[in-house]
N, C-alpha and C positions, 0 to 999 in steps of 0.2 A: 480646355479639355479635360474632360473628367477622366480621373485615375482610380482604378481599382486596385488601391494600395494592398488588399489582402492577396489577390491573384499575383502581385507582382512580387510580394514577399514568399509567396508559395513557390512559384517559378524559382525565385533565387535561392532559396533553400534546396530544391531539387539540383540547381547545379552546383551548388557547394558540396554537395553531398556526392556529386559525381565528379568533383574535380580531384585529378589527381595529387594538387597540394593540399588538399582538405583531409584531417584526420577522416579515417573512416574504418571500416571492418569493426574491429572491437572498440567501440565506443567511442567514434570520433563526436565531438560536440562543436559545433560552428554557431557562432552568434551573428545573426545579420546587422551590418553596418559597424560593426565592432572588431573584424576580422576572426582570426580562430582562438579559441580558447581552450586550455589544455585541460585534461581529466583531473579529477582529485587525484593528487599523489598516492593515496591510499590503494588506486585502482591498478597501479602498475605492475605489481606483482601477479595480479590476477591475468592480466594480458597475456603473460607467459602460458596459461594454460589454455589451450584451442578447445577446449571443450566446454570452457566457463562461457557464462553470458555476463557481460560488464553490467554494472551499476551504477547510475549516475547519482551522486549526493547532491546535497545543498552546497557542498564545499565548490562543485564544479561550476556553479552561478557566482562563487566571488568574482566582483569586477564587472559584472554583466550590466548592462545598462537596465534599469527600469522601464518596462514595455516592450524591451527587445523580443524578436522570436528566436527561438533556439532550435537548430537544425540537428535531427539526432540520426546516427546510424541505425540501420532497421533492427539490429540486434541488441540493442541497448535497452535495458530497464531502468525505470525511474523510482527513487525512492518515495516514500510518503512525504517525508520531510521536505524533498527536492519540489515536490507537487506543492506544497504548502507555501514554500519560499516563492516559488514561481506565481501562485497564486496572489501572495500578498503584493507582489512588487510586479503585477502586470505584465509578466513574463510569458511566452506561449511556447509550447513545445510542437514540433514541426517534424515529421518523419516521413518516408516514402509510403508508409501505409498507416499504422496507427501506435499509439503510445501504449506499452505493453503494461506489464504489473510493475510490482514495487520489489525493493530489495537494498542492499546495502552494497557500497564498493569494498574493496579489499580481496585477499587471497584466501578468504573462508565464505562457506555459504551463508546466506543470511539467514538470520534469527527469526523464529516465529514463537512468539509465547504462548505456552500453554496451560492450562489450568482446568480442575474440576473439582467436585466434591466425591465423597464417598460413592456415589451411584455412578459417577462417570470414571471412577479410577481405571478399572479393567481396559475400558474402550481408551482411556488417554494412553495407557501404555502400546495399544495397537496403533494410535494415531500417531504417536511419537515415532514408532518405526516407519510409518509411512512418510512422514516429514523427510527422514533420511533418505528414504527412496525416491523421493522427488527433488532431492537436492537442496533442503533446508536443515538447519540445526535446530531442534527443539529449545527455546528457554523454560524450563521446567518450574513454574511458579507455584506446584504443589495441587492438591494433597498428595501426600506420598504413600498412602495406605488405604486400606478400607473402613477405617475407623469413622464413626460419624463425624460429619464436618459441615460447615456452613456454606453454601453455592457463591453467596455474597464476597466473602472475603476473597475468593480465587479469582472470579469474575473481575473485581476491582483492579486486583494486581495484575490479571493479563491486560486490561484495559489501561492500565497507567504505563505499563511498560509500551504499550504501542504509542500511547500519547505523549510520551516523553522521549521517544525516538530509540529506545533500546530494541525495538522489535520491529520489522516492518510489517507484519500482521500479527493477530491473535486468534487463538482457538479455546473456546470455553465450552467445558462439557458438565451436564448435569442430567437429572433423569429425562427432563422435557427439554432443555435448552432455552425455555422462555425466561425462567427466573434469572438465568446469567445474562440474558440479552437485556434485561429490564436492568440489572445493576450496570453493566458494561456503557450502556447508553447515556449514564449520569455523569460519565468523565468526558469533559471538556475534549473535543477533537476526536472522537470515537464514534464509529457509525457500525453497530452489531446488527447481526442477521441471522436469526434462527433458521436452519436449511435444513431440509430432510429429504432432499434428492437433488439431482444434478442441474435438474432445470431451475429451483430456487437460487441453488448455488451460483448458476449464472448471472440470474437476474439480478441477485444482490451486488455482484462486482460490476456489471456492465450498467446495469440502470441505476444503481442506488450509491456505487463506490464504498460498499461497505469494506471495513478493515478490520472486523473481528466476527469469525464466523464461530456459532453456537449451534452445538450439537445435544442432541437428546438421545443419551444412552439406551433409554428405553423404547427407542424406533428405529435403531440402526444397528446393524452387525459391522463386523470389520471390514467386509466387502464394501457395502453400501457407504460406510464412513470414509473409506479410502477414496471412492469414487467421488464421493461429493468436496472431500479436501481437494482431490486433484482438479476438481473443475473450478473450485474458488481461486485456486492460487494460479492456474493458467488462463483465466478469464481477464482480459484487459478492462479497465475502467472505459466507460461510454463515453465519448465527447457529443458534443450538437447539444440537441434535447435534454439529454440524460444529465449531463454537466451543468446546464441551465437549472434543471429542477434541484439537483443537490445542493446549488450554491442557496437554494431558498431554504434547504433544511439547516446549513451551517449558519444562515441568517437568522434564522428562529433561535437556533442557540446563543448566538451573540445578542440577540435582542434581550432573552431572558436572564443571561449572564449577566450582563448590564444592570438590568433591573434588581438582580439579587444583591450586586455591588452595591448600588445605592442605598438599598435597602440596610445593608450591613453597616454601611458609613454612618446611617443616620441613627444607629442605635446607641 
């Protein structure tokens, strides 16, 4: 008899989420075949705040079997680090609808790294205020005034903060957003996107799984930037064909990273 393992797993996940004995509501995590898994302890304080949305971190996957399917309650968001951990270990997330955006566990809003050059300084101040309105904390990587500054320095700082897990996402601002995107893209683990309207912001997240938003201060006023930022933060990464194509992006990075390492070791 042929068994559709994926369908069985999905149905089991749905039953687990509906079970009164399974963790649910604010961030229940159930690992099929392994019983129930607790949340990262850092999340407990957040759960007391009924207005908050919990964030599953990589620590929630401690002890989870490689290749397992993890069922998530519908209101949970998953950190970039947790997604990376799951990918490396073949762990899949399953929920009633779709896996949403990224963030950190804990009783504080998640951090978004933000940086700019002198041309983007004024807009950066507006975007930092918008981040607060949208439920995030800005991690200011500079610059902090309008004196002439080099955008690669700040784009790199933002990208590194995202890559090493200090921030869940990043925002870079310069005159056009192009140079910052080029710089951020050189940092392993970062997928930057230069977005100029809500359509491109939604595409960057859903289709391309971008984790750094690059904005051009010469093209956006505060209202437009807020709309682009809101769309970028609220759009979930797409699965299926989108995820498969993004895997090819990561594979390209890995291929050339290995090539560089070999070249460096041979010097």
